[in-house]
C-alpha positions in Angstrom: 43.7 -16.2 -161.4 41.7 -19.4 -160.7 39.5 -21.3 -163.0 35.9 -22.3 -162.6 34.1 -25.0 -164.6 30.5 -24.0 -165.2 27.5 -25.1 -167.3 25.6 -22.7 -169.5 22.7 -24.2 -171.4 24.0 -27.6 -170.7 27.5 -27.0 -172.1 30.6 -26.9 -169.9 32.9 -23.9 -170.0 36.2 -23.4 -168.1 36.4 -19.7 -167.1 39.1 -17.7 -165.6 38.0 -16.0 -162.4 39.8 -13.4 -160.3 40.6 -14.3 -156.7 37.5 -13.8 -154.5 35.4 -13.3 -157.5 33.7 -16.7 -157.4 30.3 -15.5 -156.2 30.1 -12.7 -158.7 31.2 -15.0 -161.6 28.7 -17.7 -160.6 25.9 -15.1 -160.4 26.8 -13.9 -163.9 26.9 -17.4 -165.2 23.5 -18.0 -163.6 22.0 -14.9 -165.2 23.4 -15.8 -168.6 22.2 -19.4 -168.3 18.7 -18.3 -167.3 18.6 -15.7 -170.2 19.7 -18.2 -172.8 17.4 -21.0 -171.6 14.5 -18.7 -171.6 15.2 -17.8 -175.3 15.7 -21.5 -176.2 12.5 -22.5 -174.5 10.5 -20.1 -176.5 11.2 -22.6 -179.3 11.7 -20.3 -182.3 15.5 -20.1 -182.2 17.7 -23.2 -182.0 21.2 -21.9 -183.0 23.3 -21.4 -179.9 25.1 -18.4 -181.3 21.8 -16.5 -182.1 20.6 -17.4 -178.6 23.8 -16.0 -177.1 23.5 -12.8 -179.1 19.8 -12.3 -178.0 20.7 -13.1 -174.3 23.6 -10.6 -174.5 21.3 -8.0 -175.9 18.6 -8.6 -173.3 21.1 -8.4 -170.4 22.7 -5.3 -171.9 19.3 -3.7 -172.3 18.4 -4.4 -168.7 21.7 -3.2 -167.3 21.0 0.6 -167.2 17.6 -0.2 -165.5 19.3 -2.3 -162.9 22.0 0.1 -162.0 19.6 3.1 -161.9 16.7 1.5 -160.1 18.3 -1.2 -157.9 21.2 -1.5 -155.5 23.8 -4.1 -156.2 22.4 -6.6 -153.6 19.0 -6.7 -155.1 20.4 -7.5 -158.6 20.8 -11.0 -157.3 17.0 -11.6 -157.4 15.7 -14.2 -159.8 15.2 -12.6 -163.3 12.4 -15.1 -164.0 10.2 -13.1 -161.7 10.1 -10.2 -164.2 6.8 -9.3 -165.8 6.3 -12.2 -168.3 4.3 -10.1 -170.9 6.8 -7.3 -170.9 9.7 -9.8 -171.2 8.1 -11.6 -174.1 7.4 -8.3 -175.9 11.0 -7.3 -175.5 12.3 -10.7 -176.6 10.0 -10.6 -179.7 11.2 -7.1 -180.6 14.9 -8.1 -180.1 14.4 -11.2 -182.3 12.9 -9.0 -185.1 15.8 -6.6 -184.9 18.4 -9.4 -184.9 16.8 -11.0 -187.9 16.8 -7.6 -189.7 20.5 -7.1 -188.7 21.5 -10.5 -189.9 19.8 -10.1 -193.2 18.9 -12.7 -195.7 22.0 -14.9 -195.3 21.7 -15.1 -191.5 25.4 -14.2 -190.9 26.7 -11.5 -188.6 29.8 -10.9 -190.8 
């Protein structure tokens, strides 16, 4: 297994990567970075862990749509081209649900 050094939201990470998996790993890193930067740029959430949870929820929410509606090759398209209004509405809804799940103390556990 080889290692790749990548940047996500400006922070370096050293990731294990299977042989011949570089392209897929870099695509995944790019999607996570874009998702996290989008949430950060909205400006309401600053905590990296909360941004990561929201990005994970967004990506997981989109996964069934991608696999049902798009072939694998088209999943490499830039996610920033998605409908901005729908994306913002989904993001707002997910932020409200995350806030409710975190409760008053703001802790997951």
